N, CA, C and O atoms as a DFTB+ gen file, in Angstrom:
620 C
 N C O
     1  1      29.447     -10.618     -30.212
     2  2      29.815      -9.530     -29.254
     3  2      28.995      -8.397     -29.460
     4  3      28.604      -7.807     -28.452
     5  1      28.628      -7.939     -30.685
     6  2      27.817      -6.725     -31.087
     7  2      26.463      -6.848     -30.391
     8  3      26.005      -5.941     -29.697
     9  1      25.821      -8.051     -30.616
    10  2      24.594      -8.354     -29.991
    11  2      24.445      -8.325     -28.538
    12  3      23.389      -8.014     -27.986
    13  1      25.568      -8.671     -27.898
    14  2      25.692      -8.721     -26.341
    15  2      25.689      -7.294     -25.920
    16  3      24.941      -6.902     -25.025
    17  1      26.527      -6.499     -26.562
    18  2      26.647      -5.089     -26.165
    19  2      25.389      -4.383     -26.392
    20  3      25.127      -3.423     -25.667
    21  1      24.538      -4.759     -27.356
    22  2      23.296      -4.054     -27.671
    23  2      22.335      -4.523     -26.725
    24  3      21.468      -3.725     -26.368
    25  1      22.341      -5.768     -26.223
    26  2      21.499      -6.138     -25.057
    27  2      21.808      -5.448     -23.889
    28  3      20.887      -5.035     -23.185
    29  1      23.166      -5.232     -23.527
    30  2      23.574      -4.801     -22.349
    31  2      23.209      -3.272     -22.310
    32  3      22.896      -2.713     -21.259
    33  1      23.273      -2.608     -23.568
    34  2      22.774      -1.203     -23.507
    35  2      21.104      -0.988     -23.382
    36  3      20.575      -0.084     -22.734
    37  1      20.527      -1.835     -24.011
    38  2      19.096      -1.797     -23.709
    39  2      18.720      -2.201     -22.303
    40  3      17.838      -1.613     -21.677
    41  1      19.417      -3.231     -21.818
    42  2      18.992      -3.337     -20.360
    43  2      19.423      -2.349     -19.579
    44  3      18.658      -2.060     -18.659
    45  1      20.513      -1.682     -19.671
    46  2      20.876      -0.580     -18.893
    47  2      19.803       0.660     -18.977
    48  3      19.397       1.355     -18.046
    49  1      19.505       0.722     -20.209
    50  2      18.480       1.808     -20.417
    51  2      17.101       1.716     -19.653
    52  3      16.347       2.631     -19.324
    53  1      16.995       0.477     -19.481
    54  2      15.666      -0.014     -18.712
    55  2      15.719       0.323     -17.230
    56  3      14.663       0.318     -16.597
    57  1      16.833       0.607     -16.647
    58  2      17.012       0.663     -15.162
    59  2      16.123       1.629     -14.748
    60  3      15.149       1.274     -14.085
    61  1      16.334       3.100     -15.096
    62  2      15.543       4.175     -14.431
    63  2      14.039       3.958     -14.711
    64  3      13.305       4.315     -13.790
    65  1      13.430       3.435     -15.824
    66  2      12.218       3.208     -15.899
    67  2      11.677       2.272     -14.958
    68  3      10.652       2.479     -14.308
    69  1      12.322       1.327     -14.901
    70  2      12.006       0.137     -13.855
    71  2      11.855       0.664     -12.340
    72  3      10.873       0.532     -11.609
    73  1      13.045       1.277     -12.065
    74  2      13.067       1.881     -10.721
    75  2      11.906       2.962     -10.583
    76  3      11.361       3.166      -9.497
    77  1      11.616       3.532     -11.556
    78  2      10.467       4.545     -11.383
    79  2       9.229       3.752     -11.121
    80  3       8.453       4.098     -10.230
    81  1       9.023       2.734     -11.840
    82  2       7.880       1.849     -11.663
    83  2       7.678       1.261     -10.437
    84  3       6.556       1.113      -9.951
    85  1       8.847       0.868      -9.836
    86  2       9.006       0.302      -8.599
    87  2       8.496       1.329      -7.539
    88  3       7.700       1.018      -6.653
    89  1       8.999       2.520      -7.695
    90  2       8.633       3.487      -6.658
    91  2       7.129       3.995      -6.707
    92  3       6.452       4.365      -5.747
    93  1       6.757       3.929      -8.055
    94  2       5.268       4.267      -8.174
    95  2       4.433       3.182      -7.478
    96  3       3.526       3.480      -6.700
    97  1       4.774       1.871      -7.789
    98  2       4.092       0.822      -7.264
    99  2       4.064       0.620      -5.695
   100  3       3.154       0.061      -5.082
   101  1       5.192       1.158      -5.156
   102  2       5.423       1.186      -3.649
   103  2       4.446       2.317      -3.174
   104  3       3.810       2.102      -2.143
   105  1       4.290       3.381      -3.770
   106  2       3.424       4.465      -3.480
   107  2       1.954       4.198      -3.467
   108  3       1.156       4.553      -2.600
   109  1       1.683       3.427      -4.705
   110  2       0.373       3.053      -4.882
   111  2      -0.022       1.941      -3.852
   112  3      -1.168       1.915      -3.404
   113  1       0.933       1.009      -3.468
   114  2       0.502       0.025      -2.509
   115  2       0.328       0.845      -1.225
   116  3      -0.679       0.570      -0.572
   117  1       1.086       1.748      -0.777
   118  2       0.772       2.421       0.523
   119  2      -0.529       3.089       0.427
   120  3      -1.397       3.017       1.297
   121  1      -0.616       3.683      -0.569
   122  2      -2.100       4.415      -0.800
   123  2      -3.360       3.454      -0.784
   124  3      -4.404       3.753      -0.205
   125  1      -3.164       2.289      -1.466
   126  2      -4.365       1.373      -1.370
   127  2      -4.503       0.692      -0.029
   128  3      -5.612       0.392       0.414
   129  1      -3.297       0.429       0.665
   130  2      -3.311      -0.163       1.748
   131  2      -3.975       0.891       2.970
   132  3      -4.648       0.472       3.912
   133  1      -3.675       2.155       2.767
   134  2      -4.343       3.038       3.687
   135  2      -5.772       3.191       3.486
   136  3      -6.574       3.394       4.397
   137  1      -6.071       3.078       2.194
   138  2      -7.748       3.060       1.695
   139  2      -8.320       1.694       2.210
   140  3      -9.511       1.692       2.520
   141  1      -7.713       0.704       2.317
   142  2      -8.260      -0.573       2.797
   143  2      -8.373      -0.519       4.332
   144  3      -9.258      -1.156       4.903
   145  1      -7.485       0.235       5.005
   146  2      -7.603       0.308       6.337
   147  2      -8.670       1.229       6.757
   148  3      -9.346       1.021       7.764
   149  1      -8.834       2.324       5.927
   150  2     -10.183       3.087       6.114
   151  2     -11.358       2.469       5.904
   152  3     -12.328       2.669       6.635
   153  1     -11.375       1.699       4.934
   154  2     -12.499       0.921       4.506
   155  2     -12.888      -0.023       5.667
   156  3     -14.057      -0.149       6.033
   157  1     -11.799      -0.711       6.255
   158  2     -12.072      -1.616       7.318
   159  2     -12.644      -0.987       8.651
   160  3     -13.453      -1.534       9.402
   161  1     -12.072       0.272       8.809
   162  2     -12.663       0.973      10.001
   163  2     -14.001       1.429       9.717
   164  3     -14.776       1.520      10.669
   165  1     -14.437       1.762       8.443
   166  2     -15.821       2.093       8.120
   167  2     -16.736       0.823       8.379
   168  3     -17.731       0.841       9.103
   169  1     -16.292      -0.213       7.730
   170  2     -16.797      -1.458       7.908
   171  2     -17.046      -1.882       9.514
   172  3     -18.069      -2.465       9.873
   173  1     -16.210      -1.591      10.217
   174  2     -16.270      -1.877      11.718
   175  2     -17.290      -1.025      12.337
   176  3     -18.122      -1.491      13.116
   177  1     -17.246       0.212      12.008
   178  2     -18.144       1.196      12.539
   179  2     -19.616       1.017      12.086
   180  3     -20.532       1.195      12.888
   181  1     -19.841       0.662      10.786
   182  2     -21.071       0.384      10.158
   183  2     -21.156      -0.945       9.423
   184  3     -20.817      -1.034       8.243
   185  1     -21.628      -2.019      10.152
   186  2     -21.659      -3.378       9.451
   187  2     -22.459      -3.369       8.220
   188  3     -22.369      -4.311       7.433
   189  1     -23.108      -2.535       8.034
   190  2     -23.932      -2.451       6.563
   191  2     -23.209      -1.671       5.532
   192  3     -23.798      -1.378       4.492
   193  1     -22.023      -1.322       5.726
   194  2     -21.194      -0.565       4.719
   195  2     -20.976      -1.376       3.661
   196  3     -20.617      -2.543       3.819
   197  1     -21.180      -0.811       2.430
   198  2     -20.875      -1.444       1.177
   199  2     -20.039      -0.669       0.228
   200  3     -20.275       0.531       0.095
   201  1     -19.125      -1.213      -0.417
   202  2     -18.338      -0.568      -1.429
   203  2     -18.768      -0.716      -2.719
   204  3     -18.439       0.077      -3.600
   205  1     -19.563      -1.781      -2.930
   206  2     -20.239      -2.249      -4.193
   207  2     -21.465      -1.201      -4.430
   208  3     -22.394      -1.194      -3.622
   209  1     -21.458      -0.362      -5.489
   210  2     -22.508       0.483      -5.738
   211  2     -23.568      -0.335      -6.738
   212  3     -23.388      -0.636      -7.918
   213  1     -24.557      -0.561      -6.019
   214  2     -25.528      -1.416      -6.740
   215  2     -26.922      -0.441      -7.039
   216  3     -27.531       0.199      -6.182
   217  1     -27.213      -0.511      -8.369
   218  2     -28.466       0.156      -8.768
   219  2     -29.341      -1.001      -9.471
   220  3     -28.800      -1.979      -9.986
   221  1     -30.632      -0.826      -9.453
   222  2     -31.520      -1.898     -10.068
   223  2     -31.456      -2.160     -11.503
   224  3     -31.922      -3.200     -11.967
   225  1     -30.834      -1.158     -12.315
   226  2     -30.728      -1.571     -13.616
   227  2     -29.300      -2.317     -13.936
   228  3     -29.042      -2.692     -15.080
   229  1     -28.463      -2.489     -12.925
   230  2     -27.360      -3.367     -13.194
   231  2     -27.530      -4.780     -13.199
   232  3     -28.185      -5.287     -12.288
   233  1     -26.990      -5.554     -14.173
   234  2     -27.213      -7.017     -14.143
   235  2     -26.158      -7.614     -13.284
   236  3     -25.146      -6.964     -13.025
   237  1     -26.357      -8.923     -12.788
   238  2     -25.286      -9.498     -11.926
   239  2     -23.923      -9.518     -12.730
   240  3     -22.860      -9.417     -12.118
   241  1     -23.961      -9.644     -14.037
   242  2     -22.665      -9.741     -14.777
   243  2     -21.920      -8.252     -14.887
   244  3     -20.713      -8.136     -15.101
   245  1     -22.791      -7.187     -14.713
   246  2     -22.108      -5.936     -14.663
   247  2     -21.685      -5.777     -13.212
   248  3     -20.628      -5.180     -13.004
   249  1     -22.265      -6.162     -12.361
   250  2     -21.826      -6.010     -10.971
   251  2     -20.634      -6.898     -10.687
   252  3     -19.808      -6.493      -9.869
   253  1     -20.463      -8.038     -11.264
   254  2     -19.202      -8.860     -11.242
   255  2     -17.941      -8.100     -11.904
   256  3     -16.824      -8.022     -11.393
   257  1     -18.334      -7.567     -13.120
   258  2     -17.306      -6.787     -13.766
   259  2     -16.974      -5.618     -12.928
   260  3     -15.801      -5.252     -13.004
   261  1     -17.753      -4.959     -12.149
   262  2     -17.429      -3.865     -11.411
   263  2     -16.375      -4.347     -10.251
   264  3     -15.300      -3.777     -10.065
   265  1     -16.779      -5.340      -9.588
   266  2     -15.937      -6.087      -8.655
   267  2     -14.476      -6.201      -9.188
   268  3     -13.517      -5.749      -8.563
   269  1     -14.373      -6.844     -10.401
   270  2     -13.194      -7.072     -11.085
   271  2     -12.441      -5.795     -11.101
   272  3     -11.352      -5.705     -10.533
   273  1     -12.975      -4.826     -11.722
   274  2     -12.636      -3.458     -11.893
   275  2     -11.920      -2.902     -10.754
   276  3     -10.818      -2.366     -10.874
   277  1     -12.559      -3.031      -9.617
   278  2     -12.019      -2.437      -8.378
   279  2     -10.808      -3.139      -7.718
   280  3      -9.957      -2.582      -7.024
   281  1     -10.868      -4.507      -8.058
   282  2      -9.700      -5.028      -7.327
   283  2      -8.518      -5.509      -8.255
   284  3      -7.493      -5.980      -7.762
   285  1      -8.692      -5.378      -9.575
   286  2      -7.599      -5.788     -10.659
   287  2      -6.337      -4.903     -10.499
   288  3      -5.236      -5.453     -10.551
   289  1      -6.428      -3.583     -10.309
   290  2      -5.247      -2.848      -9.999
   291  2      -4.107      -3.499      -8.984
   292  3      -2.894      -3.593      -9.173
   293  1      -4.870      -3.903      -7.888
   294  2      -3.942      -4.202      -6.808
   295  2      -3.535      -5.898      -6.932
   296  3      -2.673      -6.448      -6.247
   297  1      -4.267      -6.468      -7.835
   298  2      -3.832      -7.816      -8.131
   299  2      -2.586      -7.780      -9.080
   300  3      -1.619      -8.537      -8.993
   301  1      -2.779      -6.677     -10.094
   302  2      -1.614      -6.538     -11.019
   303  2      -0.324      -6.063     -10.175
   304  3       0.792      -6.524     -10.412
   305  1      -0.544      -5.193      -9.265
   306  2       0.573      -4.661      -8.501
   307  2       1.275      -5.864      -7.698
   308  3       2.499      -5.972      -7.619
   309  1       0.345      -6.771      -7.100
   310  2       0.934      -7.998      -6.489
   311  2       1.747      -8.909      -7.240
   312  3       2.708      -9.537      -6.797
   313  1       1.260      -8.940      -8.496
   314  2       2.035      -9.926      -9.517
   315  2       3.063      -9.249     -10.410
   316  3       3.934      -9.947     -10.929
   317  1       3.024      -7.992     -10.615
   318  2       4.258      -7.326     -11.409
   319  2       5.254      -6.662     -10.615
   320  3       6.319      -6.412     -11.179
   321  1       5.092      -6.288      -9.267
   322  2       6.130      -5.802      -8.624
   323  2       7.247      -6.585      -8.303
   324  3       8.363      -6.067      -8.337
   325  1       7.086      -7.890      -7.962
   326  2       8.377      -8.812      -7.711
   327  2       8.940      -8.882      -9.246
   328  3      10.152      -8.709      -9.371
   329  1       8.321      -9.073     -10.189
   330  2       9.161      -8.983     -11.494
   331  2       9.892      -7.704     -11.887
   332  3      10.928      -7.678     -12.550
   333  1       9.273      -6.703     -11.431
   334  2       9.912      -5.347     -11.563
   335  2      11.324      -5.333     -10.607
   336  3      12.426      -4.985     -11.033
   337  1      11.084      -5.721      -9.430
   338  2      12.336      -5.844      -8.403
   339  2      13.205      -6.787      -8.919
   340  3      14.406      -6.527      -8.835
   341  1      12.848      -7.870      -9.457
   342  2      14.020      -8.692     -10.048
   343  2      14.726      -8.113     -11.193
   344  3      15.929      -8.298     -11.378
   345  1      13.947      -7.382     -11.995
   346  2      14.849      -6.737     -13.162
   347  2      15.632      -5.512     -12.678
   348  3      16.679      -5.175     -13.229
   349  1      15.026      -4.754     -11.481
   350  2      15.816      -3.621     -10.799
   351  2      17.132      -4.323     -10.254
   352  3      18.184      -3.686     -10.291
   353  1      17.107      -5.534      -9.780
   354  2      18.331      -6.205      -9.140
   355  2      19.251      -6.559     -10.337
   356  3      20.432      -6.213     -10.352
   357  1      18.694      -7.230     -11.296
   358  2      19.492      -7.905     -12.275
   359  2      20.405      -6.895     -13.266
   360  3      21.548      -7.122     -13.662
   361  1      19.698      -5.888     -13.510
   362  2      20.279      -4.976     -14.445
   363  2      21.735      -4.408     -13.955
   364  3      22.734      -4.403     -14.674
   365  1      21.683      -3.946     -12.653
   366  2      23.057      -3.531     -12.203
   367  2      24.146      -4.602     -11.938
   368  3      25.346      -4.373     -11.786
   369  1      23.506      -5.854     -11.907
   370  2      24.611      -6.773     -11.499
   371  2      25.793      -6.966     -12.350
   372  3      26.898      -7.229     -11.873
   373  1      25.550      -6.829     -13.696
   374  2      26.685      -7.057     -14.753
   375  2      27.739      -5.902     -14.403
   376  3      28.920      -6.236     -14.306
   377  1      27.426      -4.733     -14.232
   378  2      28.495      -3.792     -14.188
   379  2      29.075      -3.716     -12.844
   380  3      30.160      -3.160     -12.673
   381  1      28.311      -4.324     -11.732
   382  2      28.774      -4.552     -10.443
   383  2      29.852      -5.647     -10.367
   384  3      30.817      -5.555      -9.609
   385  1      29.632      -6.723     -11.219
   386  2      30.492      -7.802     -11.140
   387  2      31.758      -7.360     -11.976
   388  3      32.860      -7.845     -11.719
   389  1      31.601      -6.532     -12.871
   390  2      32.802      -6.084     -13.638
   391  2      33.640      -5.188     -12.759
   392  3      34.866      -5.179     -12.864
   393  1      32.904      -4.336     -11.777
   394  2      33.676      -3.607     -10.955
   395  2      34.448      -4.432      -9.873
   396  3      35.527      -4.032      -9.433
   397  1      33.857      -5.607      -9.455
   398  2      34.554      -6.435      -8.383
   399  2      35.748      -7.052      -9.291
   400  3      36.870      -6.990      -8.788
   401  1      35.635      -7.614     -10.517
   402  2      36.747      -8.110     -11.271
   403  2      37.823      -7.137     -11.550
   404  3      38.954      -7.568     -11.775
   405  1      37.565      -5.759     -11.560
   406  2      38.484      -4.821     -11.719
   407  2      39.073      -4.320     -10.486
   408  3      39.861      -3.375     -10.444
   409  1      38.660      -4.993      -9.478
   410  2      39.252      -4.522      -8.029
   411  2      38.655      -3.304      -7.351
   412  3      39.196      -2.733      -6.404
   413  1      37.502      -2.943      -7.900
   414  2      36.550      -1.706      -7.433
   415  2      35.543      -2.318      -6.507
   416  3      34.353      -2.264      -6.820
   417  1      35.904      -2.870      -5.441
   418  2      34.843      -3.472      -4.712
   419  2      33.934      -2.351      -3.994
   420  3      32.757      -2.642      -3.782
   421  1      34.390      -1.155      -3.629
   422  2      33.578      -0.102      -3.020
   423  2      32.439       0.392      -3.956
   424  3      31.319       0.652      -3.516
   425  1      32.783       0.512      -5.297
   426  2      31.869       0.777      -6.293
   427  2      30.806      -0.238      -6.463
   428  3      29.600       0.005      -6.504
   429  1      31.326      -1.317      -6.553
   430  2      30.392      -2.565      -6.471
   431  2      29.439      -2.626      -5.561
   432  3      28.301      -2.985      -5.863
   433  1      29.815      -2.255      -4.229
   434  2      29.016      -2.309      -3.146
   435  2      27.889      -1.401      -3.186
   436  3      26.766      -1.727      -2.801
   437  1      28.213      -0.157      -3.694
   438  2      27.049       0.994      -3.781
   439  2      26.187       0.548      -4.910
   440  3      25.030       0.945      -4.771
   441  1      26.374      -0.087      -5.882
   442  2      25.597      -0.497      -6.868
   443  2      24.661      -1.688      -6.463
   444  3      23.491      -1.802      -6.830
   445  1      25.358      -2.579      -5.638
   446  2      24.521      -3.626      -5.076
   447  2      23.518      -3.106      -4.088
   448  3      22.348      -3.485      -4.127
   449  1      23.977      -2.205      -3.163
   450  2      22.900      -1.710      -2.236
   451  2      21.734      -0.999      -2.896
   452  3      20.650      -1.071      -2.316
   453  1      21.816      -0.314      -4.046
   454  2      20.679       0.348      -4.834
   455  2      19.886      -0.648      -5.301
   456  3      18.660      -0.544      -5.287
   457  1      20.571      -1.795      -5.796
   458  2      19.760      -2.858      -6.555
   459  2      18.995      -3.567      -5.648
   460  3      17.908      -4.016      -6.013
   461  1      19.521      -3.788      -4.176
   462  2      18.677      -4.514      -3.378
   463  2      17.629      -3.797      -2.835
   464  3      16.615      -4.360      -2.422
   465  1      17.809      -2.439      -2.797
   466  2      16.760      -1.566      -2.243
   467  2      15.604      -1.581      -3.161
   468  3      14.468      -1.520      -2.692
   469  1      15.821      -1.664      -4.526
   470  2      14.835      -1.691      -5.400
   471  2      13.940      -3.041      -5.197
   472  3      12.713      -2.977      -5.274
   473  1      14.511      -4.067      -4.975
   474  2      13.850      -5.404      -4.791
   475  2      13.122      -5.433      -3.415
   476  3      12.078      -6.079      -3.333
   477  1      13.507      -4.912      -2.561
   478  2      13.052      -4.715      -1.196
   479  2      11.672      -4.007      -1.235
   480  3      10.652      -4.509      -0.763
   481  1      11.737      -2.722      -1.877
   482  2      10.573      -1.873      -2.182
   483  2       9.387      -2.656      -3.048
   484  3       8.185      -2.568      -2.800
   485  1       9.967      -3.416      -4.085
   486  2       9.107      -4.134      -4.877
   487  2       8.445      -5.277      -4.237
   488  3       7.310      -5.610      -4.578
   489  1       9.128      -5.916      -3.290
   490  2       8.506      -6.939      -2.600
   491  2       7.469      -6.457      -1.577
   492  3       6.379      -7.005      -1.416
   493  1       7.913      -5.359      -0.884
   494  2       6.965      -4.767       0.144
   495  2       5.600      -4.305      -0.647
   496  3       4.501      -4.528      -0.140
   497  1       5.725      -3.683      -1.854
   498  2       4.594      -3.360      -2.573
   499  2       3.727      -4.610      -2.976
   500  3       2.498      -4.626      -2.895
   501  1       4.422      -5.544      -3.372
   502  2       3.694      -6.846      -3.733
   503  2       3.035      -7.430      -2.482
   504  3       1.872      -7.824      -2.563
   505  1       3.727      -7.512      -1.301
   506  2       2.892      -8.005      -0.183
   507  2       1.877      -7.137       0.187
   508  3       0.793      -7.623       0.510
   509  1       2.050      -5.857       0.196
   510  2       0.885      -4.962       0.525
   511  2      -0.413      -5.228      -0.399
   512  3      -1.587      -5.347      -0.047
   513  1       0.125      -5.281      -1.616
   514  2      -0.980      -5.385      -2.838
   515  2      -1.673      -6.763      -2.660
   516  3      -2.901      -6.789      -2.750
   517  1      -0.984      -7.921      -2.412
   518  2      -1.748      -9.123      -2.152
   519  2      -2.599      -9.195      -1.119
   520  3      -3.694      -9.758      -1.144
   521  1      -2.031      -8.538      -0.055
   522  2      -2.933      -8.513       1.271
   523  2      -4.339      -7.525       1.016
   524  3      -5.469      -7.773       1.439
   525  1      -3.990      -6.546       0.342
   526  2      -5.209      -5.592      -0.038
   527  2      -6.172      -6.347      -1.152
   528  3      -7.397      -6.223      -1.174
   529  1      -5.503      -7.042      -1.948
   530  2      -6.363      -7.860      -2.915
   531  2      -7.214      -8.905      -2.174
   532  3      -8.431      -8.936      -2.354
   533  1      -6.681      -9.640      -1.460
   534  2      -7.329     -10.695      -0.721
   535  2      -8.466     -10.334       0.277
   536  3      -9.483     -11.016       0.408
   537  1      -8.178      -9.119       1.013
   538  2      -9.150      -8.613       1.776
   539  2     -10.338      -7.990       1.121
   540  3     -11.498      -8.197       1.479
   541  1      -9.946      -7.154       0.064
   542  2     -11.096      -6.486      -0.716
   543  2     -11.918      -7.241      -1.442
   544  3     -13.112      -6.970      -1.576
   545  1     -11.231      -8.453      -2.076
   546  2     -11.864      -9.374      -2.856
   547  2     -12.881     -10.232      -2.016
   548  3     -13.948     -10.567      -2.531
   549  1     -12.591     -10.555      -0.853
   550  2     -13.444     -11.343       0.116
   551  2     -14.711     -10.369       0.429
   552  3     -15.865     -10.795       0.382
   553  1     -14.389      -9.029       0.750
   554  2     -15.405      -8.061       1.110
   555  2     -16.281      -7.885      -0.112
   556  3     -17.496      -7.843       0.082
   557  1     -15.829      -7.780      -1.322
   558  2     -16.754      -7.536      -2.574
   559  2     -17.440      -8.709      -3.054
   560  3     -18.480      -8.627      -3.709
   561  1     -16.875      -9.819      -2.741
   562  2     -17.583     -11.146      -3.224
   563  2     -18.694     -11.350      -2.114
   564  3     -19.753     -11.876      -2.454
   565  1     -18.522     -11.004      -0.959
   566  2     -19.487     -11.176      -0.079
   567  2     -20.658     -10.273      -0.203
   568  3     -21.786     -10.682       0.073
   569  1     -20.430      -9.038      -0.616
   570  2     -21.540      -8.005      -0.992
   571  2     -22.303      -8.528      -2.328
   572  3     -23.523      -8.418      -2.449
   573  1     -21.505      -9.083      -3.275
   574  2     -22.013      -9.429      -4.308
   575  2     -23.044     -10.702      -4.062
   576  3     -24.094     -10.807      -4.697
   577  1     -22.663     -11.549      -3.174
   578  2     -23.448     -12.651      -2.662
   579  2     -24.713     -12.115      -2.031
   580  3     -25.784     -12.615      -2.374
   581  1     -24.684     -11.160      -1.158
   582  2     -25.907     -10.471      -0.593
   583  2     -26.770      -9.792      -1.730
   584  3     -27.999      -9.829      -1.665
   585  1     -26.138      -9.198      -2.728
   586  2     -27.072      -8.721      -3.785
   587  2     -27.728      -9.937      -4.505
   588  3     -28.927      -9.944      -4.783
   589  1     -26.927     -10.910      -4.777
   590  2     -27.570     -12.151      -5.534
   591  2     -28.818     -12.697      -4.669
   592  3     -29.920     -12.909      -5.174
   593  1     -28.548     -12.878      -3.450
   594  2     -29.573     -13.403      -2.536
   595  2     -30.908     -12.392      -2.410
   596  3     -32.060     -12.803      -2.273
   597  1     -30.575     -11.219      -2.472
   598  2     -31.688     -10.135      -2.238
   599  2     -32.409     -10.158      -3.682
   600  3     -33.637     -10.075      -3.713
   601  1     -31.797     -10.250      -4.674
   602  2     -32.438     -10.286      -6.050
   603  2     -33.323     -11.510      -6.121
   604  3     -34.509     -11.392      -6.430
   605  1     -32.783     -12.671      -5.845
   606  2     -33.445     -14.066      -5.951
   607  2     -34.703     -13.957      -4.927
   608  3     -35.804     -14.336      -5.328
   609  1     -34.561     -13.470      -3.675
   610  2     -35.626     -13.243      -2.761
   611  2     -36.801     -12.372      -3.261
   612  3     -37.997     -12.594      -3.072
   613  1     -36.287     -11.418      -3.883
   614  2     -37.461     -10.456      -4.579
   615  2     -38.147     -10.965      -5.643
   616  3     -39.163     -10.362      -5.991
   617  1     -37.781     -12.037      -6.290
   618  2     -38.561     -12.676      -7.453
   619  2     -39.699     -13.384      -6.938
   620  3     -40.461     -13.971      -7.707
């Protein structure tokens, strides 16, 4: 019993940090989504637009690392957000089920609505993150291929 109580207290103490991370992830997803839309508009207006900053002294490996650094945050967002959403949903379920068992259905309903809101925001963030990751990865890899071809042609 003591270990279960300890686990429950640790889990409950994680709720606000997890909800904060979900909110930050959602804001970051909106921000990166907006940046990607702006980049798409710039690419549409200027087909020669490049996001990859290439200098002659950078090796191909350094350029590849630059690509990874640019897209890694949104990849992590798309993978971690669903897990955070699940945590945000599961933590309140224990107390909510106890409320139902005690006949306090209205209190349980308010807990459930907050828990489900967290998972919805987390899944929205993950969806935006995955879309941004896929689009930006394709753009950056195409740019990297162009650099590789240009360098091989210059030899």
